[in-house]
C-alpha positions as CSV (number, residue, x, y, z in Angstrom):
1,M,0.0,0.0,0.0
2,R,1.0,3.6,-0.3
3,T,2.7,5.7,2.4
4,W,1.4,9.1,3.3
5,V,1.9,12.2,5.5
6,F,0.2,15.3,7.0
7,C,0.8,18.4,8.9
8,S,-0.6,18.8,12.4
9,A,-3.5,21.0,13.4
10,A,-2.0,21.7,16.7
11,A,1.3,22.6,15.0
12,A,-0.4,24.3,12.1
13,A,0.7,27.8,13.0
14,L,4.3,26.7,13.2
15,A,4.7,23.7,11.0
16,C,2.3,24.6,8.2
17,A,2.4,28.3,8.0
18,G,3.9,29.7,4.8
19,I,3.4,26.7,2.7
20,P,-0.3,26.8,1.6
21,Q,-0.9,25.9,-2.1
22,A,-3.1,28.2,-4.2
23,A,-6.7,27.1,-4.5
24,D,-6.9,24.4,-7.2
25,A,-8.3,25.7,-10.4
26,Q,-10.3,22.5,-10.9
27,T,-12.1,20.5,-8.2
28,L,-14.4,17.5,-8.2
29,P,-17.5,17.1,-5.9
30,V,-17.5,14.0,-3.7
31,T,-20.6,13.1,-1.7
32,I,-20.5,10.8,1.3
33,I,-23.8,9.3,2.4
34,N,-23.7,7.8,5.8
35,K,-25.9,4.6,6.0
36,T,-23.8,3.0,8.7
37,G,-26.3,3.7,11.5
38,I,-23.6,5.5,13.4
39,K,-24.8,8.8,14.8
40,G,-22.8,12.0,15.4
41,K,-19.5,13.3,14.0
42,M,-18.0,11.9,10.8
43,Y,-14.4,12.9,9.9
44,I,-13.0,13.1,6.4
45,T,-9.3,13.4,5.4
46,V,-8.1,13.8,1.8
47,L,-4.4,13.4,1.0
48,G,-2.0,12.4,-1.8
49,R,0.7,13.6,-4.1
50,S,0.7,16.7,-6.4
51,P,0.1,15.6,-10.0
52,Q,2.5,18.3,-11.1
53,N,5.3,17.1,-8.8
54,P,4.7,13.6,-7.2
55,A,7.5,14.3,-4.7
56,I,5.3,16.8,-3.0
57,H,2.7,15.3,-0.6
58,I,-0.4,17.4,0.0
59,Y,-3.7,17.4,1.9
60,S,-6.9,19.2,1.2
61,D,-9.7,21.1,2.9
62,A,-13.4,20.7,2.1
63,N,-13.1,23.3,-0.7
64,G,-10.3,21.5,-2.5
65,N,-7.6,23.9,-1.3
66,T,-4.3,22.1,-0.6
67,R,-1.3,22.4,1.8
68,Q,2.0,20.7,1.6
69,F,3.1,18.4,4.4
70,T,5.9,19.2,6.8
71,V,7.5,16.9,9.3
72,N,5.2,16.3,12.3
73,P,5.6,13.3,14.7
74,T,2.4,14.1,16.6
75,P,-0.7,12.2,15.5
76,T,-2.8,15.0,14.0
77,D,-6.2,15.6,12.4
78,Y,-5.6,17.0,8.8
79,G,-9.1,16.9,7.7
80,F,-12.6,18.2,8.4
81,S,-15.8,16.9,9.9
82,T,-19.6,16.9,9.7
83,T,-22.6,15.5,11.4
84,A,-24.7,15.4,8.2
85,L,-25.9,12.1,6.9
86,S,-25.1,13.3,3.4
87,Y,-22.2,15.7,2.9
88,T,-20.6,17.0,-0.3
89,F,-17.0,18.4,-0.4
90,K,-14.5,19.1,-3.2
91,I,-11.3,17.3,-4.0
92,P,-8.4,18.7,-6.0
93,Q,-6.5,16.8,-8.7
94,I,-4.3,14.4,-6.7
95,N,-2.1,11.5,-7.6
96,S,-2.0,8.4,-5.3
97,G,-4.8,10.0,-3.3
98,R,-6.9,8.7,-0.4
99,I,-10.2,9.7,1.1
100,Y,-10.3,8.6,4.7
101,V,-13.6,8.4,6.6
102,S,-13.9,7.8,10.3
103,F,-16.4,8.1,13.1
104,C,-16.0,9.6,16.6
105,A,-12.3,10.4,16.0
106,P,-10.3,11.6,13.0
107,A,-7.8,9.6,11.1
108,W,-4.8,10.5,13.3
109,T,-1.8,11.0,11.0
110,T,1.9,11.8,11.3
111,A,4.4,13.0,8.7
112,S,8.1,12.2,8.3
113,Q,11.0,12.4,5.9
114,T,11.4,9.5,3.5
115,G,14.6,7.8,2.4
116,D,14.3,9.0,-1.1
117,T,16.9,11.1,-2.8
118,P,16.2,13.9,-2.4
119,P,14.1,13.2,0.7
120,Q,10.4,13.7,0.6
121,I,8.0,14.6,3.5
122,A,5.2,12.1,3.4
123,P,2.2,11.1,5.5
124,N,2.4,7.9,7.5
125,T,-0.6,5.7,6.9
126,P,-3.0,5.4,9.8
127,A,-2.1,1.9,10.9
128,T,-5.5,0.6,12.0
129,W,-4.1,-3.0,12.3
130,V,-1.5,-2.1,15.0
131,P,-3.0,-2.3,18.5
132,T,-0.7,0.5,19.8
133,N,-1.7,2.8,17.0
134,K,-4.0,5.7,18.0
135,N,-6.4,4.7,15.2
136,F,-6.8,1.0,16.3
137,N,-10.1,1.5,18.1
138,T,-11.6,3.9,15.6
139,V,-14.2,2.9,12.9
140,L,-12.0,4.1,10.0
141,D,-11.7,3.2,6.3
142,F,-10.7,4.8,3.0
143,A,-11.0,4.8,-0.8
144,E,-8.0,5.4,-3.0
145,F,-7.9,7.4,-6.3
146,D,-5.9,9.1,-9.0
147,W,-7.4,12.2,-10.5
148,V,-4.9,13.6,-13.0
149,P,-4.7,15.5,-16.3
150,S,-5.3,13.4,-19.4
151,G,-4.8,15.2,-22.7
152,S,-7.4,17.9,-23.0
153,T,-9.4,16.6,-20.1
154,T,-8.8,14.6,-16.9
155,S,-9.1,11.0,-15.8
156,M,-10.3,9.5,-12.5
157,D,-9.2,6.0,-11.3
158,I,-10.8,5.0,-8.0
159,D,-11.5,2.0,-5.9
160,T,-12.5,0.8,-2.4
161,T,-9.9,-1.4,-0.8
162,Q,-9.6,-4.1,1.9
163,V,-5.9,-4.8,1.4
164,D,-5.2,-3.8,5.1
165,A,-8.6,-4.2,6.7
166,L,-12.4,-3.7,6.4
167,S,-14.0,-1.3,8.8
168,I,-16.6,0.6,6.7
169,P,-18.1,-1.3,3.7
170,M,-18.7,1.2,0.9
171,T,-20.6,1.4,-2.4
172,L,-18.7,3.6,-4.8
173,S,-20.2,5.5,-7.7
174,L,-18.2,7.4,-10.3
175,S,-19.9,9.6,-12.9
176,G,-18.5,11.5,-15.9
177,T,-18.9,12.4,-19.5
178,P,-16.2,10.4,-21.4
179,G,-16.6,11.3,-25.1
180,G,-19.5,13.5,-24.3
181,R,-21.6,10.6,-23.1
182,A,-23.1,10.6,-19.6
183,T,-21.7,7.6,-17.8
184,T,-21.8,6.1,-14.3
185,F,-19.9,3.2,-12.9
186,T,-20.4,1.5,-9.5
187,S,-18.4,-0.9,-7.4
188,G,-17.9,-2.0,-3.8
189,F,-20.5,-3.6,-1.6
190,K,-23.9,-4.2,-3.0
191,D,-26.1,-2.8,-0.1
192,Q,-26.7,-2.6,3.6
193,T,-27.9,-6.2,3.7
194,T,-24.8,-7.8,2.1
195,S,-22.4,-5.6,4.1
196,T,-23.5,-7.1,7.4
197,K,-22.9,-10.6,6.2
198,V,-19.1,-10.5,6.3
199,V,-18.6,-10.9,10.0
200,P,-21.0,-13.9,10.3
201,A,-19.3,-15.6,7.4
202,L,-16.0,-15.5,9.3
203,A,-17.4,-17.2,12.4
204,S,-15.3,-20.4,12.0
205,A,-11.7,-20.6,13.3
206,P,-9.2,-19.2,12.5
207,W,-11.1,-16.6,10.5
208,N,-13.0,-15.3,13.5
209,K,-9.7,-14.1,14.9
210,L,-9.6,-11.4,12.3
211,V,-12.6,-9.5,13.8
212,V,-11.7,-6.6,16.1
213,Y,-14.3,-5.7,18.7
214,D,-14.8,-2.5,20.7
215,T,-15.2,-2.5,24.5
216,R,-18.9,-3.3,24.1
217,K,-18.2,-6.3,21.9
218,R,-19.3,-4.6,18.7
219,P,-17.3,-5.5,15.6
220,I,-15.4,-2.4,14.3
221,R,-12.9,-3.9,11.9
222,I,-11.8,-7.1,10.1
223,L,-8.1,-7.4,9.6
224,V,-6.6,-8.9,6.5
225,P,-4.8,-12.2,7.5
226,E,-1.4,-10.8,6.6
227,K,-1.7,-8.0,9.2
228,A,-3.1,-10.4,11.8
229,M,-0.1,-12.7,11.3
230,A,2.2,-9.9,12.4
231,L,0.6,-9.8,15.9
232,P,2.0,-11.7,18.9
233,S,0.7,-15.2,18.9
234,S,-1.0,-14.4,22.3
235,H,-3.0,-11.6,20.8
236,P,-6.8,-12.3,20.3
237,N,-6.5,-11.2,16.7
238,Y,-3.5,-13.4,15.8
239,F,-3.9,-15.4,12.6
240,P,-1.6,-18.5,12.1
241,N,1.3,-17.4,10.0
242,N,1.7,-20.9,8.5
243,Y,-1.9,-21.1,7.2
244,L,-0.8,-21.7,3.6
245,S,2.3,-23.8,4.3
246,S,0.7,-27.1,3.3
247,Y,-0.6,-25.7,0.1
248,I,2.7,-24.0,-0.8
249,G,4.3,-27.4,-0.2
250,Q,1.8,-29.1,-2.5
251,V,2.6,-26.6,-5.3
252,F,6.3,-27.0,-4.9
253,S,6.0,-30.8,-4.8
254,K,3.9,-31.0,-8.0
255,F,6.0,-28.7,-10.1
256,A,9.3,-30.2,-8.9
257,T,8.1,-33.5,-10.6
258,P,9.8,-34.0,-14.0
259,G,7.4,-33.0,-16.8
260,Q,5.1,-30.9,-14.6
261,T,5.1,-27.2,-15.6
262,F,2.9,-24.2,-15.4
263,T,2.8,-21.1,-17.6
264,I,2.3,-17.3,-17.2
265,T,1.8,-14.9,-20.1
266,G,3.5,-11.6,-19.3
267,D,2.1,-8.2,-19.8
268,D,4.0,-7.9,-23.2
269,G,2.7,-11.3,-24.4
270,T,5.9,-13.2,-23.5
271,L,5.1,-16.8,-22.5
272,Y,6.9,-18.1,-19.4
273,S,7.3,-21.7,-18.6
274,G,7.5,-22.4,-14.8
275,K,8.8,-25.2,-12.7
276,I,10.3,-25.8,-9.3
277,Q,14.1,-26.3,-9.4
278,N,16.4,-26.3,-6.3
279,N,13.3,-25.4,-4.2
280,Q,12.9,-22.2,-6.2
281,I,10.3,-21.1,-8.8
282,V,12.0,-20.8,-12.1
283,L,10.1,-18.9,-14.9
284,K,11.8,-19.2,-18.3
285,P,10.6,-16.8,-21.1
286,N,10.3,-17.9,-24.7
287,N,12.1,-14.9,-26.0
288,G,15.6,-16.0,-24.9
289,N,16.0,-13.6,-22.0
290,P,17.2,-14.8,-18.6
291,A,14.8,-16.7,-16.4
292,N,13.1,-15.0,-13.4
293,V,13.8,-17.0,-10.2
294,F,11.8,-16.7,-7.0
295,G,12.4,-18.2,-3.6
296,K,9.9,-20.4,-1.8
297,P,7.5,-18.0,-0.1
298,S,6.2,-18.1,3.4
299,T,2.5,-17.7,4.1
300,V,3.2,-14.1,5.1
301,Y,5.2,-13.3,1.9
302,V,2.5,-14.8,-0.3
303,W,-0.1,-12.4,1.2
304,Q,2.4,-9.5,0.8
305,N,3.9,-10.0,-2.6
306,G,3.5,-13.5,-4.0
307,A,7.1,-14.8,-3.9
308,P,10.5,-13.2,-3.2
309,P,12.7,-12.4,-6.3
310,V,16.1,-14.1,-6.3
311,S,17.5,-13.4,-9.8
312,G,16.4,-12.3,-13.3
313,P,15.2,-9.1,-14.9
314,A,13.9,-6.8,-12.3
315,A,11.4,-5.2,-14.7
316,T,9.5,-8.4,-15.3
317,A,9.5,-9.6,-11.7
318,P,6.3,-7.7,-10.6
319,Q,4.2,-8.9,-13.5
320,L,5.1,-12.5,-12.6
321,Q,4.7,-12.0,-8.9
322,K,1.1,-10.8,-9.3
323,Y,0.0,-14.1,-10.9
324,I,1.9,-16.1,-8.3
325,Q,0.1,-14.3,-5.5
326,A,-3.3,-14.5,-7.1
327,A,-2.9,-18.2,-7.8
328,F,-1.9,-19.0,-4.2
329,L,-4.6,-16.8,-2.5
330,R,-7.4,-17.9,-4.9
331,S,-6.3,-21.6,-4.6
332,T,-6.0,-21.9,-8.4
333,F,-2.3,-22.8,-8.6
334,L,-3.1,-26.5,-8.9
335,N,-5.7,-25.9,-11.6
336,T,-5.3,-29.0,-13.8
337,T,-7.4,-27.7,-16.6
338,T,-4.9,-25.2,-18.1
339,N,-1.9,-25.1,-15.7
340,S,-1.8,-21.4,-16.6
341,L,-1.7,-18.9,-13.8
342,S,-2.7,-16.0,-16.2
343,T,-5.7,-17.8,-17.7
344,C,-8.9,-16.2,-16.5
345,Q,-11.6,-17.9,-18.4
346,G,-12.9,-21.2,-17.0
347,V,-10.9,-20.8,-13.7
348,V,-13.1,-20.3,-10.7
349,P,-11.4,-18.6,-7.7
350,Y,-11.8,-20.0,-4.2
351,S,-13.5,-23.2,-5.4
352,L,-10.7,-25.5,-4.1
353,P,-9.0,-25.7,-0.7
354,P,-7.4,-24.1,1.1
355,Q,-10.1,-21.6,2.0
356,N,-9.3,-17.9,1.8
357,L,-12.6,-16.8,3.5
358,Y,-11.5,-13.2,3.9
359,S,-11.2,-12.7,0.2
360,S,-13.9,-15.0,-1.1
361,T,-16.5,-13.6,1.3
362,I,-15.9,-10.0,0.4
363,H,-15.8,-10.8,-3.4
364,A,-19.1,-12.7,-3.1
365,L,-20.9,-9.7,-1.5
366,S,-19.5,-7.1,-3.9
367,I,-20.9,-5.6,-7.1
368,N,-19.7,-7.8,-10.0
369,Q,-17.8,-9.7,-7.3
370,G,-15.0,-7.1,-7.6
371,A,-12.9,-6.3,-4.6
372,Y,-9.3,-5.4,-3.5
373,T,-8.5,-7.9,-0.7
374,F,-4.8,-8.4,-1.5
375,P,-2.3,-6.2,-3.5
376,Y,-2.7,-8.1,-6.8
377,D,-6.4,-8.7,-6.6
378,D,-6.8,-6.9,-9.9
379,V,-5.5,-10.0,-11.7
380,C,-8.2,-11.2,-14.2
381,A,-10.1,-7.9,-13.6
382,R,-11.5,-9.0,-10.3
383,S,-10.9,-5.8,-8.4
384,S,-13.2,-3.0,-7.4
385,N,-11.4,-0.4,-9.5
386,I,-13.4,1.8,-11.8
387,S,-12.2,4.6,-14.1
388,L,-13.2,7.1,-16.7
389,T,-12.2,10.4,-18.4
390,S,-14.0,13.7,-17.8
391,P,-15.3,12.8,-14.4
392,T,-18.1,15.0,-12.9
393,S,-18.7,13.5,-9.4
394,V,-18.0,10.7,-7.0
395,T,-20.4,9.2,-4.4
396,L,-19.3,7.0,-1.5
397,T,-22.2,5.4,0.4
398,L,-21.0,4.1,3.8
399,L,-22.7,0.9,4.9
400,P,-22.7,-0.9,8.3
401,L,-20.2,-3.6,9.1
402,S,-22.7,-4.9,11.6
403,T,-26.2,-4.0,12.7
404,S,-24.7,-3.1,16.1
405,M,-23.3,0.1,14.5
406,S,-26.8,1.6,14.9
407,S,-26.1,1.7,18.6
408,M,-22.9,3.8,18.2
409,T,-23.1,7.5,18.9
410,C,-20.2,9.9,18.6
411,N,-20.1,12.9,20.9
């Protein structure tokens, strides 16, 4: 996921003074409709990178005016708030943007210098999966987007995401006039009925460990397994970090057998033939270039990035990793019909063991079964991403994670 930063409200007079950006010439209306059942104050934070200079990290007020981040180690509210059930604000053009929404408390954010050359000052993502983080007990989620110039117009690329966690199920609507034709795309959760089915679907062990409850035993978040694996084994939300070990072993055993291979078609059409050699994944292209070699992944690494690169062209590694990750997490690696990790037609995700209930449940309850539950969940166009040129508006409808949200009131 992306890394971000903000400037503190408490330190605004000192840390932020003197670096406001001019009001953006072009803004886009975003409407948030609160159907969670939660009453009281809703907080919104908009942040990202300047399209003109991606090394500059910015945040926006409700009118689309931006400020540049400065170093700030204090968790700070960089956004605005409302008590309205339907609220419209404006966003500026932003690259790698996020719209955070939270209830009862803001998305507390810090800012720090990066290791880039030259260094950048970037916001640090609210780590809602870390028990010691100030945001851990807050109902908080986000959508991510790019709204940037595109020829004589602009383009908007946006999605809801559960790569880190799910706290506020959302329905996303993007409208525009590409080519002069009025168009609206939707993605995300279907409705208030389906959004409350995720927690019950994860009732069996170890999936029930992913659900975070508040002090009144109301579910406020579902962690992605990879984040829950990083917790101490004694933590109530710990998920076993060897969950996929047996399946990984089966894959390595099968494709270490002489004559057993799988294939991946790269983004440029290159066909890679894969096998297990010396306990490594070896993917040899048909164009004469060197093979890409990946180490045997752990369960944690599979959820993070598929398999660790060992050698081979760096430029092609990510386009191979994405298919490796998707095949492991969708339990399609041992598909005997095609033995192709990049074939989408005729391959049904999550139909074979081992279960990935986190991903399969969210996909099943989403519009067109599209969701972002792991970094490469866009393989075979199964993500929640929608995009168009000449955008005119965005609507985020917030849905309840549980019916118990109706008993929550923010002061």
